[in-house]
FITITOR-769907 format. One line per 8 residues: number of its first residue (from 1); their letters; for each residue x, y, z of C-alpha. Coordinates in nm, 2 decimals, decimal comma. Layout:
# residues N
NUM> A> X:Y:Z ~ ...;
END
This chain:
# residues 144
1> MNTRSFLL> 12,28:14,20:6,11 ~ 11,90:14,23:6,03 ~ 11,63:14,13:6,27 ~ 11,59:13,79:6,10 ~ 11,96:13,70:6,13 ~ 11,96:13,81:6,49 ~ 11,68:13,59:6,58 ~ 11,83:13,30:6,38;
9> APVLVLAL> 12,19:13,32:6,51 ~ 12,13:13,08:6,80 ~ 11,95:12,83:6,58 ~ 12,24:12,84:6,33 ~ 12,50:12,77:6,60 ~ 12,29:12,48:6,73 ~ 12,22:12,35:6,38 ~ 12,59:12,36:6,30;
17> GGAAQAAD> 12,66:12,16:6,62 ~ 12,90:12,43:6,75 ~ 12,93:12,61:7,08 ~ 12,81:12,96:7,11 ~ 13,04:13,19:6,92 ~ 13,11:13,57:6,95 ~ 12,85:13,77:6,77 ~ 12,83:14,14:6,69;
25> MNAEEALQ> 12,54:14,37:6,63 ~ 12,54:14,74:6,53 ~ 12,41:15,01:6,76 ~ 12,08:15,05:6,59 ~ 12,01:14,67:6,61 ~ 12,10:14,68:6,97 ~ 11,87:14,96:7,05 ~ 11,58:14,79:6,86;
33> AAREQRVA> 11,65:14,45:7,04 ~ 11,65:14,62:7,37 ~ 11,33:14,81:7,30 ~ 11,16:14,48:7,20 ~ 11,30:14,31:7,51 ~ 11,48:14,06:7,30 ~ 11,81:14,13:7,46 ~ 11,93:14,30:7,78;
41> LVDVRTPA> 12,16:14,59:7,69 ~ 12,46:14,66:7,93 ~ 12,69:14,95:7,92 ~ 13,02:14,82:8,05 ~ 13,22:15,15:8,06 ~ 13,33:15,36:8,35 ~ 13,11:15,59:8,57 ~ 13,32:15,89:8,43;
49> EWKQTGVA> 13,24:15,78:8,07 ~ 12,87:15,74:8,15 ~ 12,87:16,09:8,31 ~ 13,05:16,23:8,01 ~ 12,83:16,11:7,73 ~ 12,52:15,97:7,89 ~ 12,43:15,60:7,88 ~ 12,28:15,42:7,58;
57> SGAARISV> 11,90:15,44:7,63 ~ 11,77:15,14:7,82 ~ 12,11:15,00:7,90 ~ 12,20:14,88:8,25 ~ 12,53:15,02:8,39 ~ 12,77:14,76:8,50 ~ 13,14:14,85:8,47 ~ 13,37:14,57:8,37;
65> TEHPDGDS> 13,70:14,75:8,45 ~ 13,59:14,95:8,76 ~ 13,36:14,70:8,93 ~ 13,43:14,70:9,30 ~ 13,44:14,32:9,32 ~ 13,63:14,26:8,99 ~ 13,54:14,01:8,73 ~ 13,34:13,79:8,96;
73> GFVADVTA> 13,14:14,09:9,07 ~ 13,07:14,20:8,71 ~ 12,95:13,84:8,63 ~ 12,73:13,82:8,94 ~ 12,57:14,16:8,85 ~ 12,51:14,05:8,49 ~ 12,36:13,73:8,61 ~ 12,13:13,91:8,85;
81> LLGGDRSR> 12,02:14,15:8,57 ~ 11,93:13,83:8,36 ~ 11,73:13,69:8,65 ~ 11,99:13,41:8,68 ~ 11,93:13,29:8,32 ~ 12,28:13,27:8,16 ~ 12,10:13,16:7,82 ~ 11,91:13,50:7,80;
89> PVALICRT> 12,06:13,72:7,53 ~ 12,26:14,00:7,64 ~ 12,43:14,29:7,43 ~ 12,75:14,47:7,56 ~ 12,85:14,82:7,47 ~ 13,16:15,03:7,56 ~ 13,33:15,33:7,40 ~ 13,48:15,15:7,09;
97> GRRSAMAE> 13,40:14,77:7,12 ~ 13,73:14,65:7,28 ~ 13,61:14,63:7,65 ~ 13,27:14,49:7,55 ~ 13,45:14,22:7,35 ~ 13,66:14,14:7,66 ~ 13,35:14,13:7,87 ~ 13,18:13,91:7,61;
105> RLLERNGF> 13,46:13,65:7,64 ~ 13,44:13,68:8,01 ~ 13,07:13,61:8,03 ~ 13,11:13,32:7,77 ~ 13,38:13,16:7,99 ~ 13,13:13,17:8,27 ~ 12,85:12,99:8,09 ~ 12,66:13,27:7,92;
113> TQVYNVGE> 12,55:13,14:7,58 ~ 12,40:13,43:7,40 ~ 12,63:13,73:7,43 ~ 12,65:14,01:7,17 ~ 12,91:14,28:7,13 ~ 12,81:14,62:7,01 ~ 13,13:14,65:6,82 ~ 13,11:15,00:6,71;
121> GMAGSSAG> 13,05:15,12:7,07 ~ 12,94:15,46:7,18 ~ 13,22:15,66:7,00 ~ 13,26:15,45:6,69 ~ 13,52:15,21:6,55 ~ 13,60:15,02:6,24 ~ 13,28:14,84:6,30 ~ 13,06:15,14:6,25;
129> PGWLARGL> 13,01:15,51:6,35 ~ 12,90:15,45:6,70 ~ 12,58:15,51:6,90 ~ 12,65:15,88:6,95 ~ 12,73:15,96:6,58 ~ 12,41:15,77:6,48 ~ 12,21:16,01:6,70 ~ 12,06:15,73:6,91;
137> PTEPCPTC> 11,91:15,82:7,24 ~ 12,10:15,84:7,57 ~ 12,01:15,88:7,93 ~ 12,21:16,10:8,17 ~ 12,38:15,95:8,45 ~ 12,34:16,21:8,74 ~ 12,47:15,98:9,01 ~ 12,80:15,89:8,83;
END
């Protein structure tokens, strides 16, 4: 997805009269969008994974599977990260795109309207080589 299609995706959904639909972006697009503050990037992996590989640069760490308050706590933390605005764009990344896709559906069921999945994840998948293989920047997680 190029920058133009990223910016037009919500307009196309509205123009077609449909509800928000699952959307993907690759790791490079997610990094650029996060740097330009067009999207909040959230790493939904576990603390052990954050410690092992580092966290995608600029990403908030909110585990979807190991949140102490379960799904409702995950939703509450993402809502807080977005300043309560569930229409603000958010991109989710995990190891290979599966958990981030699950988290995407969870957020959409809870009223978030612009959720993007970084389908290739940190380690790569059929969607692409992954954040790490692309050589994109990471930040250590010393408290994980």
